[in-house]
C-alpha positions, -999 to 999 in steps of 0.1 A, spaced: 825 409 -517 797 392 -535 802 387 -572 778 399 -598 764 365 -604 757 361 -567 740 395 -565 717 387 -594 702 353 -602 678 361 -631 694 350 -664 667 353 -691 631 366 -697 606 347 -676 630 325 -657 649 325 -624 673 296 -628 693 300 -596 664 309 -573 670 301 -537 648 271 -527 639 287 -494 630 321 -510 597 324 -528 599 333 -565 601 371 -572 590 369 -608 602 384 -641 587 400 -672 576 374 -697 592 394 -725 610 427 -731 578 440 -748 560 439 -715 588 459 -698 588 485 -725 550 489 -725 550 492 -687 577 519 -688 557 537 -715 525 535 -696 542 547 -664 559 576 -681 530 587 -703 502 599 -681 475 626 -678 502 653 -674 512 647 -711 477 659 -721 468 686 -696 501 701 -686 526 701 -715 504 718 -742 497 746 -718 533 750 -708 544 750 -744 521 778 -755 528 798 -723 565 795 -727 572 805 -762 553 779 -784 577 761 -807 606 779 -790 599 760 -758 609 728 -776 646 740 -775 650 739 -737 625 710 -735 646 687 -759 678 699 -743 666 689 -709 654 656 -723 689 647 -735 709 663 -706 686 653 -677 657 629 -687 675 602 -706 705 600 -682 682 598 -651 661 571 -668 692 552 -678 706 554 -642 674 542 -625 668 514 -650 705 503 -645 704 502 -607 671 485 -607 683 459 -632 716 455 -613 701 452 -579 671 431 -589 651 444 -559 627 470 -548 631 506 -537 641 500 -501 665 471 -505 680 487 -536 702 507 -512 716 477 -494 750 483 -510 750 517 -493 728 513 -462 735 549 -451 712 560 -479 685 535 -471 662 563 -460 659 574 -496 642 541 -503 617 547 -475 612 582 -488 602 567 -522 576 545 -506 562 573 -485 559 597 -515 542 570 -535 518 563 -506 507 599 -504 505 606 -541 487 574 -552 460 581 -526 450 613 -544 461 603 -579 435 575 -579 409 600 -570 419 622 -600 416 593 -624 382 585 -609 369 618 -623 370 605 -659 350 575 -648 322 597 -635 323 619 -667 323 587 -687 291 574 -670 275 608 -676 284 607 -713 258 580 -720 229 603 -711 206 616 -738 221 651 -733 255 658 -720 249 673 -685 275 700 -689 260 712 -722 237 739 -708 226 758 -677 192 741 -671 203 718 -643 197 719 -606 234 725 -599 236 756 -621 235 790 -605 226 825 -618 262 830 -629 260 802 -655 263 814 -691 267 792 -721 295 802 -745 285 812 -780 294 835 -808 260 852 -806 268 863 -771 305 873 -775 307 882 -812 297 919 -808 320 926 -778 356 936 -778 382 915 -759 382 935 -727 344 932 -725 347 895 -731 372 891 -703 351 911 -679 320 891 -687 339 858 -683 352 869 -650 316 874 -637 301 842 -651 307 805 -651 303 781 -680 280 750 -678 311 727 -678 327 747 -650 296 745 -628 291 708 -636 326 699 -625 327 721 -594 291 720 -582 280 685 -593 311 663 -596 331 678 -568 302 694 -549 331 716 -536 329 735 -503 338 771 -498 373 764 -484 398 739 -470 385 746 -435 351 732 -445 357 695 -453 320 686 -453 309 650 -460 315 623 -485 305 629 -521 290 595 -528 292 594 -566 329 602 -563 332 576 -535 317 550 -558 340 558 -588 370 559 -564 361 524 -551 356 511 -587 390 525 -597 408 509 -568 391 475 -576 403 478 -613 438 486 -601 437 455 -578 427 433 -607 457 446 -627 483 441 -600 471 412 -579 496 388 -596 524 412 -598 543 415 -631 525 385 -645 492 405 -645 507 439 -651 526 427 -681 494 415 -698 473 445 -689 497 470 -704 492 456 -739 459 474 -738 463 502 -714 496 515 -728 486 512 -765 448 520 -768 452 557 -756 474 563 -787 446 550 -809 422 574 -792 446 603 -795 450 597 -832 413 596 -837 408 628 -817 436 645 -838 419 636 -871 387 650 -858 404 681 -844 424 691 -875 393 689 -897 374 714 -876 370 751 -885 395 772 -865 418 743 -859 446 759 -878 445 790 -856 447 769 -825 476 749 -837 495 780 -848 489 795 -814 504 763 -799 536 760 -820 543 796 -832 578 803 -818 584 833 -796 622 832 -795 624 861 -770 612 837 -743 644 817 -744 661 845 -723 636 838 -695 650 815 -669 615 804 -659 610 789 -693 641 767 -688 629 758 -653 595 747 -666 612 726 -693 634 708 -667 604 703 -643 582 689 -671 609 664 -681 616 655 -645 581 648 -634 568 634 -667 594 606 -670 591 598 -633 626 593 -619 627 594 -582 593 578 -578 606 542 -578 586 531 -608 615 528 -632 637 511 -606 610 486 -598 601 477 -634 638 473 -643 643 451 -613 623 424 -631 646 424 -661 673 398 -668 706 409 -654 723 410 -688 695 429 -706 709 457 -727 689 487 -714 707 515 -733 682 515 -762 653 512 -737 665 543 -719 665 563 -751 633 549 -766 609 554 -737 619 591 -729 617 600 -766 583 583 -769 571 602 -738 582 636 -751 568 628 -786 534 619 -770 534 653 -752 540 672 -784 514 651 -802 488 656 -775 494 694 -779 481 692 -815 451 672 -803 442 698 -776 449 730 -794 431 719 -826 399 716 -806 406 748 -786 410 766 -819 376 753 -829 362 765 -796 377 799 -802 361 800 -836 327 790 -823 326 814 -794 344 844 -808 369 843 -779 406 845 -785 425 812 -782 445 827 -753 413 831 -733 401 795 -738 435 779 -733 441 765 -698 462 738 -682 458 712 -655 424 698 -643 407 729 -657 417 718 -692 407 682 -688 375 686 -669 362 721 -679 376 735 -711 379 704 -732 345 690 -722 330 725 -730 346 723 -765 332 687 -769 296 699 -766 302 721 -797 312 691 -819 289 670 -840 281 637 -821 295 651 -788 287 619 -769 312 599 -790 340 623 -785 333 626 -748 334 588 -743 367 586 -763 383 615 -744 375 604 -709 383 567 -717 417 579 -729 422 600 -697 414 571 -675 437 546 -693 465 572 -693 462 576 -655 455 540 -646 487 524 -659 508 552 -642 489 545 -610 493 507 -608 530 509 -617 535 532 -587 515 509 -564 534 479 -577 566 498 -566 552 500 -531 542 463 -529 575 451 -544 594 472 -518 574 454 -490 578 419 -504 615 424 -512 622 437 -476 603 406 -463 607 379 -490 584 354 -473 555 377 -480 559 368 -517 539 336 -510 510 359 -501 513 385 -529 475 389 -534 469 394 -497 497 420 -495 483 437 -526 448 437 -511 459 451 -477 480 477 -493 452 489 -516 427 488 -487 450 511 -467 454 534 -497 416 534 -503 410 545 -467 436 573 -471 419 584 -503 385 590 -486 395 625 -475 399 635 -512 363 625 -520 348 649 -495 334 684 -503 367 700 -494 388 672 -508 400 691 -539 417 717 -516 437 690 -498 444 673 -531 459 705 -545 479 712 -513 495 677 -514 500 679 -552 519 712 -548 541 703 -518 542 665 -512 565 653 -539 584 682 -556 614 687 -533 613 651 -520 616 636 -555 645 659 -564 664 650 -533 658 613 -539 673 616 -574 702 635 -559 708 606 -534 706 580 -562 731 599 -582 755 600 -552 750 563 -546 757 554 -583 785 579 -589 803 574 -556 793 543 -537 790 518 -565 820 533 -583 842 532 -552 829 498 -543 839 481 -576 870 502 -582 883 489 -548 873 454 -557 
């Protein structure tokens, strides 16, 4: 039986004192700050902005925080602690992590396959903000009105003068028969979406360009492994918080912001008897923190063996959940303002998912003073939130390959380039006219059950195999 010191050779931050002379250096974080920022950037992503606020208001407002925080402490923190512990203990990537229990090695391959599929379309999602960002420097925001070549006869600009004299049922009927300028801009101009998944169409070249640029930026961030990732996260993991704070200050000073915020946090205690609310809370914690995806294991594998990760495993999940709650105030303060301006109820303008980030919120931005500034800040924030989550997932893939074949560590940049080129080729299907349909299909079905099973296997390995192994020893 190998001793602990034989299993792990990294003794301090930035050093590998007992590195095998024939084995290329794996690398370590230069400091604990880099590790914590990488974990924060990985856990805090676009979903904190476009999914949690909508789930919160839909599932009881402030009452949703009860199951959400319970799931954080009962599920989120233990899973994060487990993955960071096995990553730090094993000092290796997702596939070779299961060498102590080879029968479960398929779970390591499953992590890599899930990441391969999901990063292909996730990079396309974070390329949308790049295109919006480029459009935000035009004299007039292109999603501001209906006078563009992509608009149809259904286009109708929201305004209190249109809706103010109608009752709520008339408003809903009218909205159902029309499209807002932001809606048509996103679907008809950005996506150039086809009429169904059976009609893939051709490449949407503006999306292709932004997708390529995004892959190039990710390559620059990860080409030197943790050495480059550790430096990039100082900006990508912190600057979004600055933008969120600026957007919050702007949002809460708008007329109608109070109504939006109260709609967001007003407790509806009766919802706590609904099992779906508890399921949504568990899923949000599960997929927001990212256990089962390999990112936590991979980042922790670059830590010194004797690093005390207990505080890390509490701090990062709490920061992630706090960011979600904070982002809700940012989103609903602006949605309250939009409700005030259009005369529509907050429940009508409140949405979740891509519709919130690329349709509803941009529509609200056009109603603000100096809309170009807020558009630039918002879409820059979205891109940074998505980018650091993306390159941590890709780094997990690359590290799994180089740990399985250590000699490839001498050619880290080449491995990174080939991996990203393959991922880029796979992502091309998502920048076609029918790409959004395939993207949603994979997003709904590719990872959900797989990631849950992976976490279950990890729990069995830690609770049974490791425990039995060292109890017998």
